[in-house]
mmJSON file of the N, C-alpha and C atoms, coordinates in Angstrom:
{"data_MODEL":{"atom_site":{
"group_PDB":["ATOM","ATOM","ATOM","ATOM","ATOM","ATOM","ATOM","ATOM","ATOM","ATOM","ATOM","ATOM","ATOM","ATOM","ATOM","ATOM","ATOM","ATOM","ATOM","ATOM","ATOM","ATOM","ATOM","ATOM","ATOM","ATOM","ATOM","ATOM","ATOM","ATOM","ATOM","ATOM","ATOM","ATOM","ATOM","ATOM","ATOM","ATOM","ATOM","ATOM","ATOM","ATOM","ATOM","ATOM","ATOM","ATOM","ATOM","ATOM","ATOM","ATOM","ATOM","ATOM","ATOM","ATOM","ATOM","ATOM","ATOM","ATOM","ATOM","ATOM","ATOM","ATOM","ATOM","ATOM","ATOM","ATOM","ATOM","ATOM","ATOM","ATOM","ATOM","ATOM","ATOM","ATOM","ATOM","ATOM","ATOM","ATOM","ATOM","ATOM","ATOM","ATOM","ATOM","ATOM","ATOM","ATOM","ATOM","ATOM","ATOM","ATOM","ATOM","ATOM","ATOM","ATOM","ATOM","ATOM","ATOM","ATOM","ATOM","ATOM","ATOM","ATOM","ATOM","ATOM","ATOM","ATOM","ATOM","ATOM","ATOM","ATOM","ATOM","ATOM","ATOM","ATOM","ATOM","ATOM","ATOM","ATOM","ATOM","ATOM","ATOM","ATOM","ATOM","ATOM","ATOM","ATOM","ATOM","ATOM","ATOM","ATOM","ATOM","ATOM","ATOM","ATOM","ATOM","ATOM","ATOM","ATOM","ATOM","ATOM","ATOM","ATOM","ATOM","ATOM"],
"id":[1,2,3,4,5,6,7,8,9,10,11,12,13,14,15,16,17,18,19,20,21,22,23,24,25,26,27,28,29,30,31,32,33,34,35,36,37,38,39,40,41,42,43,44,45,46,47,48,49,50,51,52,53,54,55,56,57,58,59,60,61,62,63,64,65,66,67,68,69,70,71,72,73,74,75,76,77,78,79,80,81,82,83,84,85,86,87,88,89,90,91,92,93,94,95,96,97,98,99,100,101,102,103,104,105,106,107,108,109,110,111,112,113,114,115,116,117,118,119,120,121,122,123,124,125,126,127,128,129,130,131,132,133,134,135,136,137,138,139,140,141,142,143,144],
"type_symbol":["N","C","C","N","C","C","N","C","C","N","C","C","N","C","C","N","C","C","N","C","C","N","C","C","N","C","C","N","C","C","N","C","C","N","C","C","N","C","C","N","C","C","N","C","C","N","C","C","N","C","C","N","C","C","N","C","C","N","C","C","N","C","C","N","C","C","N","C","C","N","C","C","N","C","C","N","C","C","N","C","C","N","C","C","N","C","C","N","C","C","N","C","C","N","C","C","N","C","C","N","C","C","N","C","C","N","C","C","N","C","C","N","C","C","N","C","C","N","C","C","N","C","C","N","C","C","N","C","C","N","C","C","N","C","C","N","C","C","N","C","C","N","C","C"],
"label_atom_id":["N","CA","C","N","CA","C","N","CA","C","N","CA","C","N","CA","C","N","CA","C","N","CA","C","N","CA","C","N","CA","C","N","CA","C","N","CA","C","N","CA","C","N","CA","C","N","CA","C","N","CA","C","N","CA","C","N","CA","C","N","CA","C","N","CA","C","N","CA","C","N","CA","C","N","CA","C","N","CA","C","N","CA","C","N","CA","C","N","CA","C","N","CA","C","N","CA","C","N","CA","C","N","CA","C","N","CA","C","N","CA","C","N","CA","C","N","CA","C","N","CA","C","N","CA","C","N","CA","C","N","CA","C","N","CA","C","N","CA","C","N","CA","C","N","CA","C","N","CA","C","N","CA","C","N","CA","C","N","CA","C","N","CA","C","N","CA","C"],
"label_alt_id":[null,null,null,null,null,null,null,null,null,null,null,null,null,null,null,null,null,null,null,null,null,null,null,null,null,null,null,null,null,null,null,null,null,null,null,null,null,null,null,null,null,null,null,null,null,null,null,null,null,null,null,null,null,null,null,null,null,null,null,null,null,null,null,null,null,null,null,null,null,null,null,null,null,null,null,null,null,null,null,null,null,null,null,null,null,null,null,null,null,null,null,null,null,null,null,null,null,null,null,null,null,null,null,null,null,null,null,null,null,null,null,null,null,null,null,null,null,null,null,null,null,null,null,null,null,null,null,null,null,null,null,null,null,null,null,null,null,null,null,null,null,null,null,null],
"label_comp_id":["MET","MET","MET","ILE","ILE","ILE","ASP","ASP","ASP","GLN","GLN","GLN","LEU","LEU","LEU","LYS","LYS","LYS","GLN","GLN","GLN","SER","SER","SER","ASP","ASP","ASP","ILE","ILE","ILE","MET","MET","MET","SER","SER","SER","GLN","GLN","GLN","GLY","GLY","GLY","VAL","VAL","VAL","PHE","PHE","PHE","VAL","VAL","VAL","ALA","ALA","ALA","LEU","LEU","LEU","THR","THR","THR","GLY","GLY","GLY","LEU","LEU","LEU","VAL","VAL","VAL","ILE","ILE","ILE","VAL","VAL","VAL","PHE","PHE","PHE","LEU","LEU","LEU","VAL","VAL","VAL","LEU","LEU","LEU","SER","SER","SER","LEU","LEU","LEU","PHE","PHE","PHE","PHE","PHE","PHE","LEU","LEU","LEU","THR","THR","THR","ILE","ILE","ILE","LYS","LYS","LYS","LEU","LEU","LEU","MET","MET","MET","GLN","GLN","GLN","LYS","LYS","LYS","ALA","ALA","ALA","GLY","GLY","GLY","SER","SER","SER","ARG","ARG","ARG","LYS","LYS","LYS","ASN","ASN","ASN","LYS","LYS","LYS"],
"label_asym_id":["A","A","A","A","A","A","A","A","A","A","A","A","A","A","A","A","A","A","A","A","A","A","A","A","A","A","A","A","A","A","A","A","A","A","A","A","A","A","A","A","A","A","A","A","A","A","A","A","A","A","A","A","A","A","A","A","A","A","A","A","A","A","A","A","A","A","A","A","A","A","A","A","A","A","A","A","A","A","A","A","A","A","A","A","A","A","A","A","A","A","A","A","A","A","A","A","A","A","A","A","A","A","A","A","A","A","A","A","A","A","A","A","A","A","A","A","A","A","A","A","A","A","A","A","A","A","A","A","A","A","A","A","A","A","A","A","A","A","A","A","A","A","A","A"],
"label_entity_id":["1","1","1","1","1","1","1","1","1","1","1","1","1","1","1","1","1","1","1","1","1","1","1","1","1","1","1","1","1","1","1","1","1","1","1","1","1","1","1","1","1","1","1","1","1","1","1","1","1","1","1","1","1","1","1","1","1","1","1","1","1","1","1","1","1","1","1","1","1","1","1","1","1","1","1","1","1","1","1","1","1","1","1","1","1","1","1","1","1","1","1","1","1","1","1","1","1","1","1","1","1","1","1","1","1","1","1","1","1","1","1","1","1","1","1","1","1","1","1","1","1","1","1","1","1","1","1","1","1","1","1","1","1","1","1","1","1","1","1","1","1","1","1","1"],
"label_seq_id":[1,1,1,2,2,2,3,3,3,4,4,4,5,5,5,6,6,6,7,7,7,8,8,8,9,9,9,10,10,10,11,11,11,12,12,12,13,13,13,14,14,14,15,15,15,16,16,16,17,17,17,18,18,18,19,19,19,20,20,20,21,21,21,22,22,22,23,23,23,24,24,24,25,25,25,26,26,26,27,27,27,28,28,28,29,29,29,30,30,30,31,31,31,32,32,32,33,33,33,34,34,34,35,35,35,36,36,36,37,37,37,38,38,38,39,39,39,40,40,40,41,41,41,42,42,42,43,43,43,44,44,44,45,45,45,46,46,46,47,47,47,48,48,48],
"pdbx_PDB_ins_code":[null,null,null,null,null,null,null,null,null,null,null,null,null,null,null,null,null,null,null,null,null,null,null,null,null,null,null,null,null,null,null,null,null,null,null,null,null,null,null,null,null,null,null,null,null,null,null,null,null,null,null,null,null,null,null,null,null,null,null,null,null,null,null,null,null,null,null,null,null,null,null,null,null,null,null,null,null,null,null,null,null,null,null,null,null,null,null,null,null,null,null,null,null,null,null,null,null,null,null,null,null,null,null,null,null,null,null,null,null,null,null,null,null,null,null,null,null,null,null,null,null,null,null,null,null,null,null,null,null,null,null,null,null,null,null,null,null,null,null,null,null,null,null,null],
"Cartn_x":[9.024,8.975,9.222,9.094,9.678,11.123,11.765,13.305,13.88,13.286,13.674,13.799,12.66,12.526,13.653,13.875,15.036,16.275,16.804,17.765,17.899,17.086,16.976,17.214,16.604,16.788,18.295,18.978,20.259,21.109,20.67,21.525,21.602,20.023,19.966,20.551,20.59,21.221,22.909,23.349,24.654,25.473,24.116,24.516,24.36,23.548,23.397,24.719,25.12,26.171,27.609,27.635,28.974,28.874,27.553,27.703,27.806,27.337,27.531,28.98,29.65,31.023,31.612,31.479,32.312,32.125,31.016,30.597,31.665,31.629,32.268,33.636,34.358,35.811,35.98,35.211,35.417,35.456,34.523,34.439,35.528,36.068,37.271,38.555,38.719,39.675,39.701,38.729,38.609,38.986,38.38,38.831,40.074,40.976,42.228,43.035,42.729,43.111,43.176,42.013,42.015,42.801,42.958,43.639,45.075,45.461,46.958,47.24,46.192,46.32,46.245,45.568,45.462,46.917,47.141,48.704,49.776,49.789,50.933,50.55,49.34,49.321,49.806,49.738,50.061,51.364,52.1,53.443,54.157,53.645,54.214,54.273,53.069,53.025,53.804,54.122,55.08,56.686,56.975,58.367,58.519,57.449,57.666,57.447],
"Cartn_y":[-18.662,-17.434,-16.118,-16.025,-14.98,-14.913,-16.305,-16.172,-15.805,-16.123,-15.738,-14.208,-13.611,-12.304,-11.571,-11.947,-11.652,-11.543,-12.765,-12.967,-11.943,-11.915,-10.824,-9.459,-9.173,-7.876,-7.527,-8.664,-8.405,-8.323,-9.048,-8.799,-7.376,-7.058,-5.606,-4.607,-4.882,-3.897,-4.024,-5.116,-5.128,-4.837,-4.659,-4.028,-2.532,-2.335,-0.59,-0.074,-0.868,-0.212,-0.586,-1.384,-1.54,-0.172,-0.182,0.848,2.286,2.49,3.748,4.043,2.838,3.026,3.144,2.779,2.855,4.384,4.908,6.427,7.145,6.645,7.771,7.705,6.599,6.382,7.223,7.081,7.703,9.238,9.547,11.055,11.594,10.77,11.372,11.556,10.271,10.003,11.261,11.54,12.843,14.04,14.272,15.563,15.555,14.471,14.382,14.694,14.247,14.436,15.709,16.425,17.901,18.736,18.405,19.196,19.192,18.05,17.775,18.708,18.597,19.433,20.782,21.295,22.818,23.22,22.201,22.625,22.616,21.856,21.863,23.071,23.468,24.587,26.083,25.995,27.136,27.11,25.992,25.706,26.176,25.86,26.304,27.806,28.307,29.793,30.567,29.976,30.63,30.558,29.215,29.235,30.017,30.324,31.203,32.65],
"Cartn_z":[23.582,22.702,23.436,24.693,25.535,25.756,25.797,25.798,24.383,23.296,22.065,22.071,22.589,22.443,23.342,24.481,25.358,24.709,24.078,23.353,22.198,21.243,20.378,20.798,21.882,22.702,22.963,23.697,23.961,22.715,21.611,20.485,19.589,19.777,19.267,20.095,21.206,22.055,22.076,21.873,21.529,20.332,19.257,17.918,18.069,18.789,18.909,19.632,20.715,21.286,20.673,19.655,19.091,17.856,17.156,16.282,17.045,17.749,18.722,19.171,19.471,20.004,18.693,17.74,16.626,16.194,15.98,15.513,16.554,18.139,18.839,18.475,18.455,18.248,16.929,15.528,14.656,14.686,15.505,15.603,16.46,17.564,18.208,17.478,16.685,15.723,14.974,13.983,13.098,13.778,15.108,15.873,16.132,16.446,16.824,15.431,14.558,13.137,12.776,13.005,12.836,13.409,14.82,15.573,15.243,14.825,14.363,13.183,12.181,11.017,11.146,12.008,12.565,13.227,14.064,14.835,13.693,12.634,11.72,10.937,10.649,9.836,10.67,11.988,12.799,12.852,12.964,13.026,12.032,10.715,9.456,9.2,9.766,9.689,10.456,11.532,12.624,11.968,11.28,10.997,9.544,8.825,7.631,8.227],
"occupancy":[1.0,1.0,1.0,1.0,1.0,1.0,1.0,1.0,1.0,1.0,1.0,1.0,1.0,1.0,1.0,1.0,1.0,1.0,1.0,1.0,1.0,1.0,1.0,1.0,1.0,1.0,1.0,1.0,1.0,1.0,1.0,1.0,1.0,1.0,1.0,1.0,1.0,1.0,1.0,1.0,1.0,1.0,1.0,1.0,1.0,1.0,1.0,1.0,1.0,1.0,1.0,1.0,1.0,1.0,1.0,1.0,1.0,1.0,1.0,1.0,1.0,1.0,1.0,1.0,1.0,1.0,1.0,1.0,1.0,1.0,1.0,1.0,1.0,1.0,1.0,1.0,1.0,1.0,1.0,1.0,1.0,1.0,1.0,1.0,1.0,1.0,1.0,1.0,1.0,1.0,1.0,1.0,1.0,1.0,1.0,1.0,1.0,1.0,1.0,1.0,1.0,1.0,1.0,1.0,1.0,1.0,1.0,1.0,1.0,1.0,1.0,1.0,1.0,1.0,1.0,1.0,1.0,1.0,1.0,1.0,1.0,1.0,1.0,1.0,1.0,1.0,1.0,1.0,1.0,1.0,1.0,1.0,1.0,1.0,1.0,1.0,1.0,1.0,1.0,1.0,1.0,1.0,1.0,1.0],
"B_iso_or_equiv":[0.0,0.0,0.0,0.0,0.0,0.0,0.0,0.0,0.0,0.0,0.0,0.0,0.0,0.0,0.0,0.0,0.0,0.0,0.0,0.0,0.0,0.0,0.0,0.0,0.0,0.0,0.0,0.0,0.0,0.0,0.0,0.0,0.0,0.0,0.0,0.0,0.0,0.0,0.0,0.0,0.0,0.0,0.0,0.0,0.0,0.0,0.0,0.0,0.0,0.0,0.0,0.0,0.0,0.0,0.0,0.0,0.0,0.0,0.0,0.0,0.0,0.0,0.0,0.0,0.0,0.0,0.0,0.0,0.0,0.0,0.0,0.0,0.0,0.0,0.0,0.0,0.0,0.0,0.0,0.0,0.0,0.0,0.0,0.0,0.0,0.0,0.0,0.0,0.0,0.0,0.0,0.0,0.0,0.0,0.0,0.0,0.0,0.0,0.0,0.0,0.0,0.0,0.0,0.0,0.0,0.0,0.0,0.0,0.0,0.0,0.0,0.0,0.0,0.0,0.0,0.0,0.0,0.0,0.0,0.0,0.0,0.0,0.0,0.0,0.0,0.0,0.0,0.0,0.0,0.0,0.0,0.0,0.0,0.0,0.0,0.0,0.0,0.0,0.0,0.0,0.0,0.0,0.0,0.0],
"pdbx_formal_charge":[null,null,null,null,null,null,null,null,null,null,null,null,null,null,null,null,null,null,null,null,null,null,null,null,null,null,null,null,null,null,null,null,null,null,null,null,null,null,null,null,null,null,null,null,null,null,null,null,null,null,null,null,null,null,null,null,null,null,null,null,null,null,null,null,null,null,null,null,null,null,null,null,null,null,null,null,null,null,null,null,null,null,null,null,null,null,null,null,null,null,null,null,null,null,null,null,null,null,null,null,null,null,null,null,null,null,null,null,null,null,null,null,null,null,null,null,null,null,null,null,null,null,null,null,null,null,null,null,null,null,null,null,null,null,null,null,null,null,null,null,null,null,null,null],
"auth_seq_id":[1,1,1,2,2,2,3,3,3,4,4,4,5,5,5,6,6,6,7,7,7,8,8,8,9,9,9,10,10,10,11,11,11,12,12,12,13,13,13,14,14,14,15,15,15,16,16,16,17,17,17,18,18,18,19,19,19,20,20,20,21,21,21,22,22,22,23,23,23,24,24,24,25,25,25,26,26,26,27,27,27,28,28,28,29,29,29,30,30,30,31,31,31,32,32,32,33,33,33,34,34,34,35,35,35,36,36,36,37,37,37,38,38,38,39,39,39,40,40,40,41,41,41,42,42,42,43,43,43,44,44,44,45,45,45,46,46,46,47,47,47,48,48,48],
"auth_comp_id":["MET","MET","MET","ILE","ILE","ILE","ASP","ASP","ASP","GLN","GLN","GLN","LEU","LEU","LEU","LYS","LYS","LYS","GLN","GLN","GLN","SER","SER","SER","ASP","ASP","ASP","ILE","ILE","ILE","MET","MET","MET","SER","SER","SER","GLN","GLN","GLN","GLY","GLY","GLY","VAL","VAL","VAL","PHE","PHE","PHE","VAL","VAL","VAL","ALA","ALA","ALA","LEU","LEU","LEU","THR","THR","THR","GLY","GLY","GLY","LEU","LEU","LEU","VAL","VAL","VAL","ILE","ILE","ILE","VAL","VAL","VAL","PHE","PHE","PHE","LEU","LEU","LEU","VAL","VAL","VAL","LEU","LEU","LEU","SER","SER","SER","LEU","LEU","LEU","PHE","PHE","PHE","PHE","PHE","PHE","LEU","LEU","LEU","THR","THR","THR","ILE","ILE","ILE","LYS","LYS","LYS","LEU","LEU","LEU","MET","MET","MET","GLN","GLN","GLN","LYS","LYS","LYS","ALA","ALA","ALA","GLY","GLY","GLY","SER","SER","SER","ARG","ARG","ARG","LYS","LYS","LYS","ASN","ASN","ASN","LYS","LYS","LYS"],
"auth_asym_id":["A","A","A","A","A","A","A","A","A","A","A","A","A","A","A","A","A","A","A","A","A","A","A","A","A","A","A","A","A","A","A","A","A","A","A","A","A","A","A","A","A","A","A","A","A","A","A","A","A","A","A","A","A","A","A","A","A","A","A","A","A","A","A","A","A","A","A","A","A","A","A","A","A","A","A","A","A","A","A","A","A","A","A","A","A","A","A","A","A","A","A","A","A","A","A","A","A","A","A","A","A","A","A","A","A","A","A","A","A","A","A","A","A","A","A","A","A","A","A","A","A","A","A","A","A","A","A","A","A","A","A","A","A","A","A","A","A","A","A","A","A","A","A","A"],
"auth_atom_id":["N","CA","C","N","CA","C","N","CA","C","N","CA","C","N","CA","C","N","CA","C","N","CA","C","N","CA","C","N","CA","C","N","CA","C","N","CA","C","N","CA","C","N","CA","C","N","CA","C","N","CA","C","N","CA","C","N","CA","C","N","CA","C","N","CA","C","N","CA","C","N","CA","C","N","CA","C","N","CA","C","N","CA","C","N","CA","C","N","CA","C","N","CA","C","N","CA","C","N","CA","C","N","CA","C","N","CA","C","N","CA","C","N","CA","C","N","CA","C","N","CA","C","N","CA","C","N","CA","C","N","CA","C","N","CA","C","N","CA","C","N","CA","C","N","CA","C","N","CA","C","N","CA","C","N","CA","C","N","CA","C","N","CA","C","N","CA","C"],
"pdbx_PDB_model_num":[1,1,1,1,1,1,1,1,1,1,1,1,1,1,1,1,1,1,1,1,1,1,1,1,1,1,1,1,1,1,1,1,1,1,1,1,1,1,1,1,1,1,1,1,1,1,1,1,1,1,1,1,1,1,1,1,1,1,1,1,1,1,1,1,1,1,1,1,1,1,1,1,1,1,1,1,1,1,1,1,1,1,1,1,1,1,1,1,1,1,1,1,1,1,1,1,1,1,1,1,1,1,1,1,1,1,1,1,1,1,1,1,1,1,1,1,1,1,1,1,1,1,1,1,1,1,1,1,1,1,1,1,1,1,1,1,1,1,1,1,1,1,1,1]
}}}
C-alpha cells in the first residue's frame, strides 16, 4: 500500500514537472515570437 502511494506520488510529480516544463517552453517561445514581430515592425518603420 505504501509502495503504491510512493509510486503514484512519483508519477504525479513527473506529470506536474512535465506540464510546468511545457508551459515554460510555451511562454519562452511566445515571448521570442513576439520580440521577433516587434523587431520586424521597428525595422519596417525605419525602412519607410
